[in-house]
C-alpha positions in Angstrom: 10.0 -19.4 16.7 9.4 -19.6 12.7 11.7 -17.8 10.6 9.5 -16.9 7.6 10.4 -15.5 4.2 7.3 -14.3 2.3 8.2 -13.6 -1.3 5.5 -11.3 -3.1 5.5 -8.2 -5.2 2.3 -6.9 -3.6 3.7 -6.8 0.0 3.3 -2.9 0.2 0.0 -2.7 -1.5 -2.9 -5.3 -1.4 -1.1 -7.5 1.2 -0.1 -4.7 3.8 -2.6 -5.9 6.5 -1.3 -9.5 6.4 2.1 -8.4 6.4 1.6 -6.2 9.4 -0.2 -9.1 11.1 3.0 -11.2 10.9 4.8 -8.7 13.2 2.2 -9.1 15.9 2.7 -12.9 16.2 5.3 -14.0 19.0 6.1 -17.3 17.3 6.8 -15.8 13.7 9.9 -13.8 12.7 8.8 -12.4 9.3 11.3 -11.4 6.3 10.3 -10.4 3.1 11.4 -10.5 -0.5 9.6 -8.5 -3.5 11.0 -10.3 -6.5 12.7 -13.5 -7.6 16.2 -12.2 -7.6 15.9 -10.7 -4.0 14.4 -14.0 -3.0 17.1 -16.1 -4.6 19.9 -14.1 -2.9 18.1 -14.4 0.6 17.6 -18.2 0.1 21.1 -18.7 -1.1 22.6 -17.0 2.0 20.2 -17.5 4.8 18.1 -20.3 6.7 14.4 -20.1 6.8 12.0 -22.4 8.4 9.0 -21.6 6.0 9.0 -19.9 2.7 5.7 -18.6 1.0 5.9 -17.7 -2.6 3.5 -15.9 -4.9 3.8 -17.5 -8.4 3.4 -14.4 -10.3 6.6 -12.5 -9.3 8.6 -10.1 -11.3 12.1 -11.5 -12.1 14.2 -8.6 -10.6 17.4 -7.3 -12.0 19.7 -10.3 -12.2 20.5 -11.7 -15.7 20.1 -15.4 -14.5 16.3 -14.8 -15.3 16.8 -13.6 -19.2 16.3 -17.2 -20.8 12.8 -17.4 -18.7 12.1 -13.8 -19.8 12.9 -14.5 -23.4 10.6 -17.5 -23.6 7.5 -15.4 -22.2 7.5 -16.8 -18.7 5.3 -14.8 -16.2 5.5 -17.2 -13.3 8.9 -16.4 -11.8 7.9 -17.7 -8.4 7.5 -21.2 -10.0 10.9 -20.6 -11.7 12.4 -19.8 -8.3 10.9 -22.9 -6.6 12.2 -24.9 -9.6 15.7 -23.6 -9.4 16.1 -23.7 -5.5 14.4 -27.2 -5.2 16.1 -28.5 -8.2 19.5 -27.5 -7.0 19.1 -28.5 -3.6 22.7 -29.4 -3.1 23.4 -25.7 -3.5 20.7 -24.7 -1.2 21.5 -27.8 1.5 21.0 -25.4 4.2 17.2 -25.3 3.3 16.8 -29.1 3.3 14.4 -28.8 6.2 12.6 -25.8 5.0 8.9 -26.0 4.3 7.6 -24.1 1.1 4.1 -23.0 0.4 2.4 -21.1 -2.3 -0.1 -18.1 -1.7 -1.1 -16.9 -5.0 -4.1 -15.4 -7.2 -4.3 -18.8 -9.3 -6.1 -21.8 -8.7 -4.4 -25.0 -7.7 -5.9 -26.7 -10.6 -3.9 -24.3 -12.8 -0.5 -25.3 -11.4 -0.1 -29.1 -11.5 3.6 -28.8 -12.1 3.9 -27.7 -8.6 3.1 -31.0 -7.1 5.7 -32.9 -9.5 9.5 -32.9 -9.4 11.5 -30.9 -8.5 9.0 -29.0 -6.4 6.9 -31.7 -4.8 4.8 -29.2 -2.9 2.2 -30.8 -0.7 -1.4 -29.9 -1.6 -2.1 -28.3 1.9 0.7 -26.0 1.3 -1.1 -24.1 -1.5 -3.5 -21.4 -0.9 -5.4 -19.2 -3.2 -5.5 -15.5 -2.5 -9.0 -14.0 -2.0 -10.4 -10.9 -0.7 -12.0 -13.1 2.1 -8.8 -14.7 3.2 -8.2 -13.0 6.6 -5.1 -12.2 8.4 -5.6 -15.0 11.2 -6.1 -17.7 8.4 -3.0 -16.5 6.7 -1.1 -16.8 10.0 -2.7 -20.3 10.4 -1.6 -21.3 6.9 2.1 -20.3 7.8 1.9 -22.3 10.9 0.3 -25.3 9.2 3.1 -25.2 6.2 5.6 -25.2 9.2 4.1 -28.6 10.4 3.8 -30.2 7.0 
C-alpha cells in the first residue's frame, strides 16, 4: 500500500477527478493538504511513502512563511520542499519518502528542484495539462514510489 500525501490548493476544483480516482485504487492510501502550512504539519507528524507537491501553493496561516511572503515568493511548494528536505534531521522519519512535483510550470523553469537540497529525480516531475488523464496520474504516483 502506498501512503500518499498530495499537496495542492486545487484539489476541490480542477483536480477533483484525479483526487477521486485515487480513492478507487486498492494500492493507494490517499491523504491531502491544501497549503504549505497544512502540508508542513502533516509531514512533521506522519510518515508517507510518496509526497506529490504543486509548486504554486498558498503559504497557509503559519508565521514561518512570513519571510518568504515579504520577499515576494509565490512558489510555496518549492519553499516547503526546501525546508523539509533541507532539514532532513528534523524529518528523519521521511528519509525513505519519495517526492514528486505536479505543477503548471515547465520543468525547464525550475532547475533549482534538481539541485541541493531537493535533488528531485527528473522523472518525478510532471507538468499539469488538461490532457493528463487520471490513469496517467495514478501511474505517475506508482513510478515516483519506485524511484
